[in-house]
C-alpha positions in Angstrom: 44.1 117.5 39.0 46.3 114.6 38.7 47.2 112.4 36.2 49.3 109.0 36.8 52.2 108.6 35.2 55.1 105.5 35.0 58.5 106.2 36.0 61.1 105.2 33.0 64.0 104.0 35.2 62.1 101.8 37.7 58.6 101.5 36.2 57.0 102.7 39.1 53.4 104.1 38.4 53.4 107.3 40.3 50.4 110.2 40.7 52.0 113.7 39.3 50.1 117.0 38.6 48.3 117.8 35.1 51.4 119.5 33.2 50.8 118.4 30.0 53.9 119.3 27.3 56.0 120.5 30.5 58.2 117.2 30.7 59.0 114.7 28.2 60.2 112.3 31.0 58.6 111.0 34.0 60.4 109.7 37.0 59.2 108.6 40.8 62.2 110.5 42.5 65.6 112.2 42.2 67.6 109.6 42.3 65.8 107.7 39.3 66.2 110.5 37.7 69.9 110.8 38.0 70.3 107.5 36.9 68.3 108.1 33.9 70.6 111.5 32.7 73.9 109.6 33.4 73.0 106.4 32.5 74.0 104.2 35.2 71.7 102.3 36.3 72.2 100.7 39.8 71.2 97.0 39.3 73.2 94.0 40.7 76.5 93.2 38.6 78.8 91.6 40.8 78.4 89.1 43.7 80.9 89.5 46.5 84.0 86.6 46.6 83.9 86.8 50.6 80.1 86.9 52.0 77.9 85.8 48.8 76.2 89.4 48.5 74.8 90.9 45.4 75.9 94.3 44.9 76.2 97.3 42.4 79.4 97.6 40.7 80.6 100.5 38.5 82.5 99.9 34.9 85.3 102.6 36.6 85.4 100.8 39.3 86.1 97.1 37.7 88.2 99.1 35.3 90.5 100.2 38.0 90.4 97.1 39.6 94.4 95.7 38.9 93.8 92.3 40.3 90.2 92.4 38.8 88.9 91.4 42.3 86.2 93.5 44.0 84.4 93.4 46.9 81.0 94.8 48.5 82.6 96.8 51.6 85.7 97.4 53.3 85.3 94.8 55.7 85.7 91.8 52.8 88.2 93.8 51.2 90.8 93.7 54.0 89.8 89.8 54.7 91.7 89.0 51.7 94.9 90.7 52.4 98.4 88.8 53.4 98.9 89.7 57.1 102.4 91.4 56.5 105.0 88.8 58.3 107.3 90.0 61.4 110.9 89.3 61.6 112.0 86.1 63.9 111.8 87.0 67.3 113.8 85.6 70.6 112.2 85.1 73.9 114.2 86.6 76.8 113.9 87.1 80.3 114.4 90.1 82.6 117.3 89.2 84.9 115.8 91.8 87.8 111.9 90.8 87.8 111.9 87.5 85.6 109.3 88.9 83.3 109.6 87.5 80.0 109.6 89.4 76.4 109.8 88.7 72.7 112.7 91.1 71.0 114.4 91.7 67.6 117.4 89.3 67.0 119.6 92.7 67.0 118.7 93.2 70.1 119.1 89.9 72.4 123.3 90.4 71.7 123.6 92.1 74.8 125.4 90.2 78.1 122.1 91.1 80.2 118.6 91.6 79.5 116.0 94.0 81.5 112.0 94.9 80.5 112.5 98.5 81.5 114.4 101.3 82.3 113.7 100.7 85.9 114.8 97.2 86.0 118.0 98.4 84.9 118.5 100.9 87.4 118.0 98.8 89.5 120.3 96.2 88.6 123.1 98.7 87.7 122.8 100.5 91.5 123.0 97.1 93.0 119.3 97.6 94.2 117.3 94.9 93.4 114.2 94.5 95.5 114.3 91.1 96.8 113.9 90.7 100.7 117.1 91.4 102.4 115.9 92.3 106.0 113.2 90.6 108.6 111.4 93.3 110.9 112.7 92.7 114.5 108.7 93.8 115.7 106.3 91.2 113.5 108.8 89.1 111.6 107.9 90.0 107.9 110.7 89.9 105.4 110.8 93.2 103.5 113.2 94.4 100.9 115.8 97.4 102.7 117.6 99.7 100.4 121.4 99.6 101.0 121.6 103.6 102.3 118.6 103.0 104.8 121.0 99.9 106.1 123.9 101.9 106.8 122.0 105.0 108.2 120.6 102.9 111.1 122.6 103.2 114.2 121.4 100.6 116.1 121.4 97.8 112.8 117.7 97.6 113.3 115.1 98.5 110.5 111.4 98.0 110.5 108.9 97.4 107.5 106.5 100.0 108.9 106.2 102.7 111.3 104.2 101.0 113.1 106.4 97.9 114.3 108.8 100.8 114.6 106.7 102.5 116.9 106.4 99.2 118.9 109.7 98.3 119.4 111.2 102.3 120.2 108.3 102.9 122.8 109.5 104.3 125.8 110.9 101.6 128.5 109.1 103.4 131.3 105.6 104.1 131.1 102.9 105.4 133.8 99.5 104.1 133.9 96.7 104.8 136.6 98.3 101.2 138.1 101.3 102.8 137.9 104.8 102.8 136.5 105.7 99.7 133.9 108.5 99.1 132.6 109.3 97.2 129.7 112.8 94.4 129.8 114.8 93.8 126.8 114.7 90.2 127.3 111.1 89.9 127.3 110.1 91.9 124.2 107.0 94.5 124.6 105.3 93.5 127.8 105.3 95.8 130.4 105.9 94.8 134.2 104.8 96.7 137.2 107.3 94.7 139.4 110.2 92.7 139.7 108.6 89.8 140.7 106.5 89.8 137.6 109.3 89.9 135.3 111.7 87.2 137.2 108.1 85.1 136.9 108.2 85.6 133.5 111.4 84.5 132.9 111.0 81.7 134.7 107.3 80.4 132.5 109.5 81.3 129.4 112.5 79.1 131.0 109.3 76.1 131.3 108.2 76.6 128.0 111.8 75.4 126.4 111.7 72.6 128.7 108.5 71.5 126.9 106.2 71.8 130.5 104.5 74.8 129.5 102.8 75.2 126.0 102.1 79.3 126.4 102.2 82.1 129.2 99.6 85.3 129.1 100.0 88.5 130.9 96.8 90.3 132.1 95.4 88.9 129.4 91.5 87.9 130.6 89.4 90.6 133.3 86.6 89.0 135.6 83.7 90.7 136.4 83.1 90.2 140.6 79.9 92.0 140.5 80.0 94.6 143.5 83.7 93.6 144.9 85.0 94.9 141.0 86.6 93.8 137.8 89.9 91.5 138.6 92.9 91.5 136.3 94.6 88.4 137.0 98.1 88.4 136.2 98.9 85.1 134.5 97.5 82.3 132.7 99.2 79.7 132.2 98.5 76.8 129.9 100.6 73.2 130.4 101.4 71.0 127.6 99.7 68.2 129.1 97.0 66.5 127.5 94.2 67.9 128.9 96.0 71.0 128.1 95.4 72.3 132.0 94.5 75.9 132.7 95.9 77.5 135.6 96.2 81.2 136.7 99.1 83.0 138.9 99.0 86.1 141.4 102.0 87.4 141.7 101.7 89.6 145.3 104.3 90.8 147.2 101.9 92.3 149.6 98.6 91.4 150.0 96.2 94.3 151.0 92.6 94.0 152.3 91.2 94.8 148.6 93.2 92.2 147.0 92.4 89.4 149.1 88.6 90.3 148.9 88.9 90.2 144.7 90.8 86.7 145.1 87.9 85.1 147.9 85.2 86.4 145.3 87.2 84.9 142.5 87.5 81.4 143.8 83.5 81.4 145.0 82.2 82.8 141.4 84.6 80.7 139.3 85.1 77.2 141.1 86.3 75.6 138.3 89.2 77.9 137.6 92.4 77.1 139.2 94.1 80.3 141.3 97.5 80.2 142.9 99.1 82.8 145.1 102.8 83.4 144.4 103.9 85.5 147.3 107.3 85.6 149.1 107.5 82.1 150.1 107.0 81.2 146.6 109.4 83.6 144.7 112.5 82.3 147.4 112.1 78.9 146.1 111.9 79.6 142.3 114.6 82.5 142.8 117.1 80.2 144.7 116.7 77.1 142.3 116.8 79.2 139.0 118.3 82.7 139.9 121.9 81.6 138.7 120.0 79.7 135.8 117.8 82.1 134.0 119.7 85.0 132.1 118.7 88.9 133.3 117.3 87.5 136.5 116.4 90.9 138.5 117.7 91.4 142.4 117.4 94.0 145.2 115.3 97.6 144.4 114.0 98.0 141.4 114.2 101.1 140.4 118.3 100.5 140.7 117.6 97.2 138.4 115.7 98.8 136.0 117.8 102.0 135.4 120.7 99.2 134.7 118.7 97.5 132.1 116.4 100.4 130.3 117.4 100.0 126.9 118.0 103.3 124.7 116.2 104.3 121.9 116.9 102.4 118.8 116.4 104.9 115.8 
């Protein structure tokens, strides 16, 4: 049967087994027993000078403090430390990328300053990546290394493989509708006949004069029902106030199937104006502009195109 005893350290009343004469002192816990035996009763003896918290301070710790200041935690102790003063720093600007950095005075006595070894190497080898070329396909300004510029046999450089493929596509391509040819003076558009190419040159001349705002080649396809689909050769937008749009069809020979499609287009789309360019109209344009327009093609199509075929650029 247990008896009630009082802890000699904290004064707490606890119940213990009845063992008379076995213990001279009674404690509620091992901590109270250790405090009693070592004489270190942990009562608040100091106040933290940073946070104001009351805490236990051992005599040895108080004696070991050289400044006489003690704190409740390491966080409060570090808050009073004087920060280490850094030497004076001078701002420098990288001569390659323009990045700004702070350096010691001993590191600023050079003729040139760089933020990294990479920028220094670019500066020393004359490879500062600034736009040095314009892509002939998309018009984008991009960086070209001097070595790549020297290796280009044609003198042309491209910003991507896609642009290089656009320029370097073969001048002659076989399509389901026949052979198509690319003219050097008309960019990447593929024409099937010299008449189409010459009419495009005529439209470019009108565009320079301000009569035509823009023209497109084989961009719109119309559904004519049982007759089929009709792909118009040219769609021309004039630079007048109403932005008039006229469709042009260039035909050397008007066969029966083509005539059916043109008649069906005029019936199904009466609000769209279609002009047919045939031998008579082309003769008028040729007699007036063939000496003015550069690259005008005459006679045999295959003979002219063999002379005009551009060599592979790269």
